[in-house]
C-alpha positions in Angstrom: 15.0 -60.6 -34.2 12.8 -61.4 -31.3 15.3 -59.0 -28.8 14.4 -56.2 -31.7 10.3 -56.7 -31.3 10.3 -56.4 -27.4 12.1 -53.8 -27.6 10.0 -51.6 -30.1 7.0 -52.9 -28.1 8.5 -51.7 -24.9 9.4 -47.6 -26.7 5.4 -47.8 -28.3 4.2 -48.7 -24.5 6.6 -45.6 -22.8 5.9 -43.0 -25.9 2.0 -43.9 -25.4 0.0 -40.8 -23.5 -1.3 -42.7 -20.4 -5.2 -41.1 -19.8 -6.2 -40.1 -16.2 -9.5 -39.9 -15.3 -10.4 -35.5 -14.1 -13.5 -34.0 -13.7 -14.2 -30.3 -14.3 -14.4 -27.4 -11.9 -15.3 -24.2 -13.4 -17.2 -21.1 -11.9 -17.2 -17.8 -11.5 -15.4 -14.9 -9.7 -17.2 -12.7 -7.8 -16.3 -9.3 -6.1 -17.8 -9.1 -2.8 -19.8 -5.7 -2.1 -21.7 -5.8 -5.8 -21.5 -9.5 -6.3 -19.9 -8.5 -9.8 -17.8 -10.7 -11.6 -14.3 -9.6 -11.9 -12.4 -9.6 -15.6 -8.8 -10.8 -16.1 -8.7 -12.1 -12.3 -6.0 -14.5 -11.8 -6.9 -18.0 -10.7 -4.5 -20.5 -10.0 -4.2 -24.3 -8.7 -1.4 -26.2 -6.9 -2.2 -29.4 -9.2 0.7 -31.2 -10.6 1.8 -29.4 -13.0 0.4 -26.1 -11.3 -2.4 -24.8 -14.0 -3.1 -20.5 -14.6 -6.5 -19.5 -15.7 -7.0 -15.8 -16.6 -10.6 -15.5 -15.4 -12.1 -13.6 -19.0 -15.2 -12.4 -17.7 -14.8 -13.6 -14.3 -15.2 -17.2 -15.4 -12.4 -19.8 -15.2 -12.0 -23.7 -15.9 -9.8 -26.5 -14.4 -9.5 -30.2 -15.4 -8.1 -32.2 -12.1 -8.1 -36.0 -10.9 -9.0 -36.7 -7.7 -7.1 -34.9 -4.9 -6.8 -32.1 -2.2 -6.3 -28.7 -4.1 -5.7 -25.3 -2.9 -6.9 -22.1 -4.8 -5.4 -19.1 -5.3 -7.0 -16.0 -6.8 -5.6 -12.7 -7.2 -7.1 -9.7 -8.6 -4.8 -6.6 -10.0 -5.9 -2.8 -11.3 -2.9 -0.8 -12.3 -0.2 -3.4 -11.2 -1.7 -3.3 -7.7 -3.2 -6.3 -6.1 -6.6 -5.1 -4.8 -8.0 -9.1 -4.1 -6.7 -11.8 -2.7 -7.9 -15.1 -1.8 -7.8 -18.7 -0.6 -10.0 -21.4 -0.9 -9.3 -25.4 -0.7 -11.2 -27.9 -2.8 -11.1 -31.8 -2.5 -11.9 -34.1 -5.7 -13.1 -37.2 -5.0 -15.2 -38.1 -8.4 -13.2 -39.3 -11.7 -15.8 -38.0 -13.9 -18.2 -34.9 -13.8 -18.6 -31.4 -14.1 -19.0 -29.3 -11.2 -19.3 -25.6 -10.4 -17.0 -23.9 -7.6 -17.5 -19.8 -7.5 -15.0 -17.5 -6.0 -16.2 -14.9 -3.9 -13.1 -12.0 -3.7 -12.6 -10.2 -0.5 -10.1 -7.1 -0.3 -6.8 -7.2 1.8 -6.8 -5.7 4.9 -4.3 -3.0 5.2 -3.2 -4.0 9.1 -2.0 -7.7 7.2 0.1 -5.9 4.6 1.9 -3.8 6.9 3.2 -6.9 8.4 3.8 -8.8 5.3 7.5 -8.3 4.9 8.7 -8.8 8.8 8.9 -11.5 11.4 6.7 -10.2 13.7 7.6 -13.1 16.1 11.3 -10.9 16.7 9.3 -7.8 18.0 10.4 -6.8 21.5 8.6 -4.4 23.6 10.4 -2.3 26.9 7.9 -3.1 29.7 10.3 -0.9 32.0 9.0 2.1 30.1 5.2 1.5 31.1 5.5 0.2 34.6 3.6 2.4 37.2 5.0 4.7 39.3 6.7 3.2 42.8 4.2 2.7 45.6 5.1 3.0 48.8 3.3 1.4 51.3 4.1 4.1 53.8 1.9 6.7 52.4 -0.9 4.9 52.0 -0.8 3.9 55.9 -0.5 7.7 56.9 -3.7 7.7 54.6 -5.6 5.2 56.6 -4.2 6.8 59.9 -5.8 10.1 58.7 -9.0 8.7 57.8 -9.0 6.8 60.6 -8.7 10.1 62.6 -10.9 11.9 61.1 -14.1 9.4 61.4 -13.1 9.3 64.9 -13.8 12.7 65.4 -17.1 13.3 63.0 -18.1 10.4 65.1 -17.6 12.2 68.0 -19.0 15.1 66.8 -22.2 13.7 66.2 -22.4 12.1 69.3 -21.7 14.9 71.4 -24.5 16.8 69.7 -27.1 14.4 70.1 -26.0 14.1 73.8 -27.0 17.8 73.9 -29.9 17.8 72.2 -31.1 15.1 74.7 -30.5 17.4 78.0 -32.8 19.9 76.5 -36.0 20.4 78.4 -38.8 17.4 77.5 -41.9 20.3 77.7 -40.0 21.8 74.3 -39.8 18.6 72.9 -43.2 17.7 73.4 -43.9 21.0 72.1 -41.6 20.6 68.7 -43.3 17.0 68.2 -47.2 18.5 68.5 -46.2 21.6 66.0 -44.7 18.9 64.0 -47.6 16.1 63.7 -50.1 18.4 61.9 -47.8 19.4 59.1 -46.8 15.9 58.7 -50.3 14.8 58.4 -51.2 17.6 55.5 -48.1 16.4 53.6 -49.5 12.5 53.9 -52.5 13.7 52.6 -51.6 16.1 49.7 -49.5 13.1 48.6 -52.4 10.5 48.6 -54.8 12.9 46.7 -51.8 13.6 44.4 -51.6 10.0 44.1 -54.7 9.5 43.1 -55.0 11.9 40.8 -51.9 10.3 38.6 -54.6 7.5 38.6 -57.2 8.9 37.4 -55.9 10.9 34.9 -56.6 9.8 31.4 -53.1 9.6 29.7 -51.6 11.9 27.4 -51.5 11.2 23.8 -48.0 10.3 22.6 -46.9 9.4 26.1 -45.3 6.4 26.4 -45.8 4.8 30.5 -44.1 1.7 31.1 -45.8 -1.4 30.9 -48.4 -0.3 28.6 -47.0 -2.6 25.9 -45.7 -5.8 27.6 -44.2 -7.0 24.5 -43.0 -4.6 22.2 -41.9 -7.6 19.4 -44.0 -6.9 16.1 -45.2 -9.7 14.7 -43.0 -11.7 12.1 -43.0 -10.4 8.8 -45.0 -11.1 5.8 -42.8 -13.7 3.8 -45.2 -14.9 1.3 -44.2 -11.9 -0.9 -40.5 -13.3 -0.9 -39.1 -15.3 -3.9 -39.0 -19.4 -3.5 -35.5 -19.6 -3.1 -35.2 -16.9 0.1 -38.4 -18.2 1.5 -36.9 -21.7 1.3 -34.3 -20.5 3.6 -36.5 -18.8 6.0 -38.5 -21.8 6.7 -34.9 -23.7 7.4 -34.2 -21.1 9.7 -37.6 -21.4 11.7 -37.1 -24.9 11.7 -34.1 -24.7 13.4 -35.4 -22.2 16.0 -33.9 -18.8 14.2 -30.7 -19.3 13.7 -28.0 -22.1 12.2 -24.5 -22.0 10.8 -24.3 -20.9 7.2 -22.0 -23.8 6.5 -25.2 -25.9 7.8 -27.8 -24.0 5.9 -25.8 -24.2 2.5 -26.1 -28.2 3.2 -29.6 -28.1 3.1 -30.0 -25.7 -0.1 -29.1 -27.1 -3.6 -26.8 -24.2 -4.3 -23.3 -22.7 -4.6 -21.6 -21.1 -1.5 -21.9 -17.9 -3.5 -25.1 -17.9 -4.3 -26.2 -19.1 -0.8 -23.8 -15.8 0.2 -25.8 -13.3 -2.1 -29.5 -14.6 -1.0 -28.2 -14.0 2.5 -27.0 -10.8 1.7 -30.8 -9.6 0.0 -32.0 -11.2 3.0 -30.0 -9.5 5.4 -31.2 -5.7 2.9 -34.7 -6.9 3.6 -34.3 -6.9 7.1 -35.4 -10.5 8.3 -31.7 -11.8 8.7 -28.9 -11.1 10.7 -25.5 -12.7 10.1 -22.4 -12.9 13.1 -19.2 -14.0 12.0 -18.0 -16.2 14.7 -14.2 -18.2 13.9 -14.2 -19.0 10.2 -18.0 -19.4 9.9 -21.3 -17.2 9.7 -24.1 -17.7 12.1 -27.3 -16.9 10.4 -29.9 -15.5 12.7 -33.9 -14.7 12.4 -34.7 -11.2 13.6 -38.4 -11.8 14.5 -37.2 -14.6 16.9 -34.1 -13.5 18.2 
């Protein structure tokens, strides 16, 4: 009788479902260009077991215990994969409700061309593109010809100068005297022309160098910007006009998708410039570059 009770207790313990603490991860799948939600996007997370969601109106939700996860998102149009992305996520809390928005980018055609090929086995025949053979004999002959031509030219000009020096001194004196007045007249004309240019008034519409030593315009008026965009400008100015998008997001209480939307808005206004560097972006303030 006692053994029967122990057996029943063990069966009840085994069959009782174990509760595991988990947090809720939810968000919206956006299209990269219009930032519109992608209806019926497929979202997959490698939890145990693997979870799938069809994001109706672009909205999805998962319950995940602590751990590291890979979220794969796909979007099809007419049975053709148009957008695909992978995002990593680390869950450290046991309870809570967190927003994780996903920004989808189109597939690159270059990457699709090699999806089913092992590019490590691609070989290239170098011999077909080797330059024609280069014979040193032709180089030596060409250098010899150039040396002979240079020696002949040097001899010719030296001989011509020697013949001119042997001419009568009276002729050279006369020629010098006849040239001096012409040179003085030309020098006088050059000085007068330079003085006329300096005293002349600048023509309207003509830009003269050094008229504007500093062509950088004043910083744009940001008082008319919304508060969230003005906060980004203030943060960039405090960092000397540049910082990474990751560091900027750490300073803001916004999701990654919203930060991307605000940076795109500032780019359209001509206030910032986003530069791709590695796997991240650097945000530059245009009027402080």
